[in-house]
N, C-alpha and C positions, 0 to 999 in steps of 0.2 A: 492822501490816506483814503482808501476805499470806504464806501458807506457800509453801515452795519447790514443793510439789506443785501448788498453785493457779497459781503463776507458770508452771510448766512446761506445764500444760494450756492456759493462755491463749496462750502462745507457739506451741504446737503447732497450735492452732486458727487463729491469725492467719497462720501460715506456709503453711497449706494453700491459702488463697485470695488470696495476694499475686501479682498479675500486673503491677504498674505500676512496679516498681523492679528495677534490675539486680543480682540476687543469685541465682545458680544454687544449687539446693538438693539436687541429686543427688550427694551426697558421703558418704563413710564414712571417718572418721578413727579408728575404734576401735583400730586397730593401734598408733597412736602416743599414745594417751591416757596410757600409763605415763610419758611424758616430762614430764607435768605435775607430777611429783614433784620436779622440779628447778628452781631459780631460774635458768633459762637466759637469758643476757644476751649479745647480740652487740655489745657496746659497741665503738665505734671502727670502723676501716676493715675491711671483710670480707676484704680481701686481706692484712691484717697479722695476725700471730699473737696479739699482745697478751699481757698478764699473766694475766688472768682466764681460767680453763680450762673453765668451765661454759658452753660455747657451741656453736653449730651453724654456724660459719662455713664449713666445708667444704660443707655442704648449700647454704648461701646462695650460695657461689661457683658451684656447679653450676646453681642456678636462674638466676642472672644470665647465665651463659654460654649457657644455653638460649635466653633471650630476646635476647641479643646476636646470636646466629645468626639468630633469627627476624626481627630488625629490620635485618639486614645491616649490623651495625656493623663498622667497619674492623678487620681481623683483629688488629693489634697496637696498636690505639689506642682501646680501649673500657674502661669502668669502670662499676660500678653497685652498687646495694645494694637490699635489701628494705625497703620503706617501710611506713608505717601505712596507706597508701591513695593514691589519685590526687592528692588535694590536696597532700600532702607531696611527691610526685613533681613536680608542677607548680611548687611553691615552690622546689624544688631547681633545676629548669631555669631559672626566672627569676632565682634568686640567682646562678647561674653567668653568665647573660647580663649581669646588672648589673655583676658584677666584671670581666668582659671589656670591657664597653662602658658605663662609668658615665654617659656622656652620651647613651645610646641612648634611643629611644622605642619603647614596646611597642604593637604593633598587634594588636587582637583584635576578633572580630565580636560583634555584639549578641546572638548565640545562645550565647555562651560561658558555661560554668558559673559560677554565682554566686560560688564560692569564689575565682575568679581575681582579681576586683576587690579582695577581701580581701587576697590575697597581694601584690598591687601596692601596697596601702596599707601593709602590713607593711614592704615593701622600699623604699618611698618612690620608686617609679619613675614617670617621666612616661609617660603612656599616652594613646592615641587609640582610641576605639571606631569600628569600621567597620560599615557596614550589612550585614545578612544578606539573602540571597535568600529567596524564599518557601519553599524547601525546607530552609532553615537553613544552607546553605553560604555562605561569605563572599562578599560582592559584590566581584568582582575589579576592576571598573571604579572603584569607590569607593576601593579600596585603592591602585590605580595612581595616581589623581589625588592622593591624600593623600601617598603616597611622593614624588611630584614636588615637592610643596610643602616637604617637610622633608628634602631630599636631603643636607643638611649634617649630619644626625644619623644615626648607625647605626641601622637598623631592627632591632627584635627582634620577630619574628613569632611570635605564639602561635596555632598552628594547631590547629583542632578536628578530630580524626580520629574523628568520631562525636559530634555535639552531643547534649545531654541529652535534648531532647524529640523530635527527628526523626532522630537518627543520621546527620546530614549530615556529609560529610567534605571538609574543605578540601584542595585539590590543591596539595601542596607543590611538585611539579614545575613547575606553572604559575606559582607565586609566585617560584620561583628564576629562571625565564626572564624574568619581569617585572623582577626586580632586576638581572639581567644586562643587559637592554636599557637600563636606567637607569645602567649602569656603577657600581652600588653594590657595593663589594667588602667593606666592613666591615659584617657583618650576623650575625644569629643566628636560628635557627629552632628552636622547641620544639614537639614534637608531644604533644598531650594525647590519648592513645589509651586512655583509661581502660577502656571496655568493649571497643572494637573491637580493641585491641592483642592481645587473647587469640586472635584468629582472622584478623586482617588479612593475615597472611603466606600464608594458604591460600585467599584469595578469588581468583576468576578472573572478570574481570580484576583484577589486584592493584592496589589504590589506591596513589597516590603519597604515602607517609606516613613513610618510614623514613630511615635514614642514607644509603643509596645514592641516595635521592631528594633529599637535601640537609639533613636534620634534623641538629641538633647535640646534641639530647637528646630522649628519649622517656619518657613516663610511662605505665605500664600498671597497671590494678587486678588483683589476684590473686583476689579473692573474687567478681567479677562473672560472668565466663564459666567459669572453672575451677571455682569453688565452694569456699567455705571458711566456717567458723563465725565467723571473726574477720576484720574488714576488714584488707586488706593490699595491697601493690602492689610494683612494681619500677620503679626509675628507672635509665636507662642514659644515659651521656654520653661524649663524646670524652675519652679519658684525659688528653691533653695539656692540655685545658682545666681538668680537675679538679686536676691537679698544680699549677696556678698558685694555687690557694686552699688547698692542704693545709698543715697544720702539725703538728709532732710534739708529743705530750702524754706526758711522762715517766711519770706515775703510772698510766697505763693501758697503757703500752708499745705505743702504736699511733698512727696518724695521725688527726687530726681532719678528716674529709672529709665527714661526714654532717650532716644537719640536727639530729637529736637525739643526745644522748650515749648513755644506755642505750637499747638497742633490743631488741625482742622476738626471742628465739631460737627461739620456738615457731612463729612465722609462716613463717620460712624452711624449717623442718622440714616444715610442712604443705604448702607449695608444692612442695618437693622430692618429698615422698611422692606428691602428686597427679600430678606430671609423670612419676613412675615408673609410676603406674597407667595413665596415658593415653598418654604419648608423642605424637609428631606425628600418628600414625595415629588415635589417640583424639580429638585435637583436631579433626582433619579430619572425623571421623564426627559429632562433636557439632555442628560447623558445618553440615554437610549436613542434619542432622535439623532444626536450628533454622530454616534457610532454607526448607526444605520446609514446615514447620509455619507459618511466618510467611506464606508464600504461601497456604496453606490458610485461615488466619484472614481474610486479605483477601477471598478468594473467598466465604467464609461470610457475612461482614458485608455485602459488596456484594449478596449474594443477598437480604438482608432490607432493603435500601434504605439501608444505612449507607455513606457515601462514604469508605471506609477506603483508605489508601495507605501506601506505604513507599518510601524511597529505594532505588536499585538495590543489590542484595545486602545489604540491611539486615534485621536481625531485630527491629527496632522498627516496630510498626504504629501509625500515627497515625489517630485518629478525631476527629470533632467532639466538643466538650466533653461528656463523659458527665454524666448527671444525678447528683445528690448520692447517691442510693441505690447506684448502680452504682459510683461513685467509692469510697464507703465500704466496700462489700462486697469489691470486688476490689482495693482499695488502689491506685487508678490515679493516677499523677502527672498533674497537670493544670496548664496554664499558659495564660492568656488563653482563646482559643476552641478549644483542642485538649486532648485527653487522649491517652495512649499505652499500648500493651501491649508488654511485653518478652517475646518468644517465646524464652526461654532453653531449653537442652537438657532441662531437667526438665519443660517444659510439654508435655503430651500432647494428642492430638487429642480425647480424651474431655473433658479440661478445657476445651479450646477450644469444643467443642460445648455444654458447660454454660454457659460465659460468653456465647456467642452467643444461646442460648435465654433467658438472663437479660436480655440487652439487648433482645431482641425482646419479651419480656413487659413490660418497663418501657415500651417505646414504645407498646404496645397500651394499657396503663393510662393513660399520659399522653394518648393520643388520646381515650379514653373520658371523661377529666376535662374535656377541651376541649369 
């Protein structure tokens, strides 16, 4: 077994050169390290007091309230909790949808995150995969034709608000209009806004992605754009839907409304502290910096002959599949014939310049070998 010092050094080195995965690194939680002395457990519903008093439910409620406002959740009809990450948030949204529409069919695009098919398997839900457009957005024509075929079954739309590889955003408003035209009244829409949910509310133009646009639940990751040393997330749903599945558990003095029983009390504290540091103004500043640097990266790569591109107002830059050495050094996520770079708030122009120089050098070496 390697020593802790050796492990720390390895992680420090790996962290410095990671550009391909959504994990913001510019955070400092030293002020709350002392809370690691306690077995904090937010077991049960965050809006119920419960019997166990070593918890951070008040912080959790404030975190959920912040994102409820950002997602334009109905004022007196929202509920949520801090999850272990986006996958749990998506599982929760699909679970709610299944309980409300047990005979429903889940529709999701082929660009959807791999964990969703796993969640559908867990829940035993019937599902149909829809084609994706070249940019990663769902193919609305294919969705429309498929909905027409199955109009007798309530549709459960799993909308991607930022696909994994290209940050494409499915337009919930357009999907709602589609179902209205088909007179489909029984339906459910879940928004997977893992990365983009941290800043979608501040984009201009604002994408159609939240409760005001027709979503019934939204999953957001906490560690991706805000930054945290522990994966975490937030799920928000319409309260009247959650109440239909809640049940009281005597020995914890709370309601069973969450996926897991014991839940981290440190993650809500981290997110609360981070939001206290940043606020809406800080999130807007982070977004502006990331968008500007993403544009800069596209310009620099284009200048050396790399056909880089990004979806409108995206911080994900897509490039042709990088060679193995570039993938390895910069830890670039790669699927099929594309790789991508996540231009998160911690990514500086100096780091971008170093990356571009490395790509240019690799292209020159490959040309010489040829």
